[in-house]
C-alpha positions as CSV (number, residue, x, y, z in Angstrom):
1,X,-8.0,69.6,-33.9
2,X,-10.5,66.9,-32.6
3,X,-11.5,67.1,-28.7
4,X,-8.7,69.6,-27.7
5,X,-10.7,70.8,-24.7
6,X,-12.3,67.3,-24.0
7,X,-10.9,65.4,-21.2
8,X,-10.8,61.7,-20.1
9,X,-11.5,59.9,-17.2
10,X,-9.7,56.6,-16.0
11,X,-10.5,53.7,-17.9
12,X,-9.2,50.6,-19.8
13,X,-10.7,49.3,-23.1
14,X,-9.5,46.3,-25.4
15,X,-10.6,46.2,-29.0
16,X,-9.0,43.8,-31.4
17,X,-5.5,43.7,-30.8
18,X,-5.5,47.2,-29.1
19,X,-5.4,47.9,-25.4
20,X,-6.1,51.5,-24.3
21,X,-5.4,52.3,-20.6
22,X,-6.2,55.8,-18.9
23,X,-5.0,56.3,-15.4
24,X,-5.6,59.4,-13.1
25,X,-3.9,60.4,-10.1
26,X,-5.2,63.3,-8.1
27,X,-2.5,65.4,-6.4
28,X,-3.3,68.3,-3.8
29,X,-0.6,71.3,-3.6
30,X,-0.9,73.3,-0.6
31,X,0.7,76.4,0.3
32,X,3.6,76.3,2.9
33,X,2.4,76.3,6.5
34,X,2.0,79.8,8.0
35,X,2.1,81.2,4.2
36,X,0.1,84.4,4.2
37,X,-1.0,83.9,0.6
38,X,-1.9,80.8,-1.7
39,X,-4.6,78.2,-2.2
40,X,-5.1,74.5,-1.8
41,X,-5.5,73.2,-5.4
42,X,-6.1,69.7,-6.9
43,X,-3.8,68.9,-9.5
44,X,-4.8,65.8,-11.9
45,X,-2.3,63.8,-13.2
46,X,-3.4,61.6,-16.1
47,X,-1.5,59.0,-18.1
48,X,-2.8,57.2,-21.6
49,X,-1.2,54.2,-23.0
50,X,-2.2,52.6,-26.4
51,X,-0.7,49.1,-27.1
52,X,-1.0,46.7,-30.1
53,X,0.3,43.3,-30.5
54,X,3.6,43.4,-32.2
55,X,4.4,47.5,-31.6
56,X,5.3,49.6,-28.9
57,X,3.3,51.2,-26.3
58,X,2.6,54.9,-26.4
59,X,2.4,56.9,-22.9
60,X,0.8,60.3,-22.9
61,X,1.6,63.2,-20.3
62,X,-0.9,64.8,-17.6
63,X,-4.2,66.2,-18.6
64,X,-5.1,63.7,-21.4
65,X,-7.6,65.1,-23.6
66,X,-9.6,63.4,-26.6
67,X,-7.0,64.9,-29.1
68,X,-4.0,63.1,-27.4
69,X,-6.0,59.8,-27.6
70,X,-6.8,60.0,-31.0
71,X,-3.1,60.7,-31.9
72,X,-1.8,57.9,-30.0
73,X,-4.2,55.4,-31.5
74,X,-3.3,56.7,-34.9
75,X,0.3,56.4,-34.3
76,X,-0.2,52.5,-33.7
77,X,-2.0,52.3,-37.2
78,X,-5.3,51.7,-36.0
79,X,-8.1,51.7,-38.5
80,X,-10.8,54.6,-38.4
81,X,-13.3,52.1,-37.3
82,X,-11.2,50.7,-34.4
83,X,-10.8,54.3,-33.1
84,X,-14.7,54.8,-33.1
85,X,-15.3,51.6,-31.3
86,X,-12.6,52.8,-28.6
87,X,-14.4,56.0,-28.3
88,X,-17.9,54.4,-27.9
89,X,-16.4,51.9,-25.4
90,X,-15.0,55.0,-23.4
91,X,-18.4,56.8,-23.7
92,X,-20.4,53.8,-22.3
93,X,-18.2,53.4,-19.4
94,X,-18.3,57.1,-18.7
95,X,-14.5,58.0,-19.2
96,X,-15.3,60.3,-22.2
97,X,-16.3,63.8,-20.7
98,X,-18.4,64.4,-23.9
99,X,-21.2,63.3,-25.8
100,X,-20.1,61.1,-28.8
101,X,-22.5,61.3,-32.0
102,X,-21.4,58.8,-34.9
103,X,-23.0,60.0,-38.1
C-alpha cells in the first residue's frame, strides 16, 4: 500500500472539480486527578474529505494517512493526473509529511 505510514497535516486543496480538505484537532488526554500512574498525551484527531461535483463527499477517520487520501480520491473516480496534482499541492503547502518524487 502507498504511504501507509505517511501522515497528512491540515490543508484544503482544489483541483478541477475536486476539493480535498484535511482538518486536524489536537486533544490532550490526562490521568485522573491524584492518579498514581499515567501520562499526559497528545491525541490528534484528523479528518479528510474529498468532494467532486455531482458525487458524494467521503470522510476519513482520525489519523489520516497518504494511503487513506489516495483511496478516497480513487473512490470519486479521479484520474491519476488529478491525484498527482493534489499530492503536489499538499506538498507545496507543507501538508504532506514526506518528500514527493514524480518520475
